[in-house]
N, C-alpha and C positions, 0 to 999 in steps of 0.2 A: 162222593169224593172224586176229585179232578183231577186228572194227568197232563192236562193241557199246560205246556210251559208259558204260554202267550198271558196265562192268566197271571196278575198282577197280585204280590202278596197285601196289597194296601187295602184291598176288598175288604171289608169287616165282617161280611159271612164265612171267610175262609181263613185257613193257617197252615202254613207250609209245615209237613211232617216229615218230610224229606226232599232230598233236592229234585225239583220239578214236579212234587206230587203235593194236592193243595187238598183238604179234606173241609167241605163245606157243612154247616148245621142248617138244615133246611127246615128245621123246625122255628127259627127266628123269622119274624117278618121282616120280608125284603123290600127297599124302597120301589123298586119297580115291579112290585106284585099286582098292581093296580093295572099294569099294562097288559095284562095276558089275556085279553079279552079273546083272542085267537085261538083260546086253548078250547073255547065252546063248541067247537067244531068236532073235538075229539070227546065228546060226551061218551062215546061208547069204548073208550080204550080202557084197559085195565087200570093204566094210572088213576082213574078217576077215584075220588075220597067216597068215603062212606057216606050214606044220605040218612042224615038223622041218627035214628038208634038202629039202622040198619046193621045185622048180623054179617059175618064174612059169607056164611051162606046165601044171603038175600043178595048180597052185592055180585057173588058170582053167578047166579041165577040171573039176575039184571044185567050183566056184562054179557052174557052168554045169548040171553035172548035178543038183546041190542045187537049183537053181531050176528045173530042167525038172519034178521032183517036186511042187515047190510048186505048180507051175500057172500058167496065165498071168496072171491076176491078180496074184500076187506078182510075177512077171517085169515086168510092165508097171510096176509101182510101184517096183522096183529101177531101172528102165531111167530112170524119171522122176527119179529122186534122184540118180543117174550124172550125168544132164546137169545138174541142178541145181549140182551139185558142181563139176563143171566150169565152170560159169557164172561161181559166185564163184571158183574159181581163177583165171580169166582175169582178172577185175577185180581180185583182188588183185596180181597179177604186173602189171596195168598202174599200181596207185596205187605198189606199191612202186619200179617205175621211174620214175615221175614223181617220186616224193620223192629218188631218187638215181639219177639220168640218166646219171651217168659211172662208177656201180660201184664207189664208194670204200668204202662198206658191204661188209666180208665177209659179214656174215650176212645182209644183205639178198640179195646175190648168191647166195647158198647156197639161200635161201628161195625166189627165184624158180626156181632150176635144179631144185630139189625140186620144184615146183610144176608144173614143164613134163614132167618125169618122171611124175607121177601124172596128167596130163592125158593123156599118151600111153597111161598101162596103163588107164585107165578108157575110154578110147575102143577100145581090144582088145577089154574086156570087153561093151561096149555092141555090138560088130560080132559077137562070139561069141553072145551073149543074141539077138539078132536072127537070127542064123542058126538058132538052136535053136528059138525061136518059129516059123519058117517050114517048119523040118523036120518036128517035132515037131506042132504044130497046124493047120500048113496057112495061116499069114497071116501078113502083115507088122504089125508093132506100131501101136496104133493112133496112137501119135504120132511117126507116121513124118514126116510132113510139118513137123513142128516141128525134128524133128531135123534134119534136111536144110539147113533155114534156118538152123539154129543153128550149124552146122559150116561154113556159109559166109560166117558174120558175119566179118566185119573184125577183130574184136576179137580172135581167137585168134590171128591172123596176126600183130596188134599185139603182143600179150603173147610170142609165140616172138621177134620181132624184139627186142622189149626184154630178154629172155633172151640173145640173141647178143650184142648190143652189153655189157652189163652184163657178163657173162663174158669177153670179150676186154679189157675195159677194168681189169677186175679184176686178170686176170693180167699186163698190160702195168704196172701202175700201179709196181711196183717198181722199174723200168727208166726211166719217162718222166720227163721232165724239163719245168719249167713252159711252157718255150717251143714243147715239141711236144704239149702237152696237147691242144690243137684239132685239129691234124691226126689224132691218134690218135681222137679222138672221130669224126670224121668218116668213119673206117676201119671203127670198131666199129660204126656205123649202118649203112654197106652191109654188113657181113658178117651184121648180124641181119635184114636185106631179103632176102638170098640165103637163108637158113636159113629164114625165114619161107614163102618162095614154095614152096621145097623140101616143106616139109611139106605146105603146101598142096596139091600136087601129089600127094604121096602118099594124103592122107585124102581126096582126091577119087575115086580107086579103087574104094571101098566105099561110097561115098552113094549 
C-alpha cells in the first residue's frame, strides 16, 4: 500500500482505497519488472525471495550468513531498514482497519493479514540478526534501545487487534444478519484484543 499523493490512479497496479491512499497488488507482473537489475546488489536483503523450495528457516539462515559476511555496518543498516518497514506496516494496518472497521472489504482484510505475517517474519529476522551480531562481533546493535521501545509500542498491538477483528468479521459476513451485526462486532473486537495480548507476550520473550 502506498500513501504517496503523487501516485496517479491511472496506474493499472494500484487502486485508491481512500483519499491519498493507494493499494498495490504486487502479486501481478509489472511492466517495469525487467528494469530492476540494480536490485541484484541487495541479494543479502531480507526482501530476497525464496530460492526454489527453500523453507523460511533456510532462507533466514542464508540471509543471516550473508549479513555476517557483509559486516557490522551492513547489518545495522539492514536492522534499521527492517524496523522502518515494520513501522510502516503497522501504520498501514491501522489505517486500513480505520477505513474498514467491520472487515467488509475482503481485499483490505487480506492486506492486513498479509502485513501481520510480514511483520512476524521481519521480527524473527531482526532477532536472528541481533543474535549474530552478539555472537560474531560480541556486541548488541547500536539501535537496541530504539528497538525495545518500538516493539513495546501499543501501535503494534493495535494493528494485531485490528487484524483479528477484521478477519473474524469477514469470515462471518456471509452468515450475519443485519440485527446480529452489532453483537458480532463486539465479539470480533474481544477476539482481536486476546490475540494482540498473546502476541505482545510472545514478543517480550526476546526483547
